[in-house]
N, C-alpha and C positions, 0 to 999 in steps of 0.2 A: 534514477539512473540517467547519466548523461553520456551521450556519444559525441565525439568531436575531436578537437585537437587543441594543443596548447601552443600559444603564439607568444614569442618574446620580441620586444622592441626596445629601443632606447631613444632618448632625445636629450637635448641640452636645455636645462632650465635657465631662468634669467640670471642666475649667478654664475653660469658657465659650467655647472656640474653636469655630469652625465647621469641621467636617471634611467634605470632599467625597469621595464614593466613586463608582467606575465599575465596573459589573458587566456581564459578558457573560451574557445569558440565552439558553441554547441550546434551540432547538426540535428540532434534528436534528444528530447527530454521526455522521460516517462516517470510518472509518480508511482512509486511502489508502496505497498502496504507496510505498515509498521510491524515490528516483531510481535507486539501484543495482538494485533488484528490477525496475523498469520496463525498464532497459537489458538485464538478463538475459533478460527475457521477449521483448523485441524481437529479441535475438540468436537465441533459440531458434526464433522464427518464420521467420528467414532461412535455416535449415538446409534442404537439399534434401528434398523430399517423400519419404516412405517410409523415411527414415533416422531412427531413434529413439535410436540409441546411437552411441558413438564407435568401435566396432570396425571394422576394415577390412571392406570389402564381401565379400571372399572368406571371411572367418571368419563373417560373418553368414549367407552362403549355406550354408556347411557346417553351421551350427547348424540352419538351417531344414530342410535335407535330413534331418538326424537326427530332428527332431521330426515330420516328415511320414510316416515309415515306420511 
């Protein structure tokens, strides 16, 4: 996303022709995420609470029992 203004100017080239320019003068630039990244983020938010990986729940519980001892 770019915030700023558009600036137009003109000058005479060496052939005597008038050349017009248009510039974007940015006062703020922010890099936004891609559509694919936004979709992945949205899909991750829809996963059930408490599940942070893709292992079956029984394997996750087995791992948690091992680490609690």
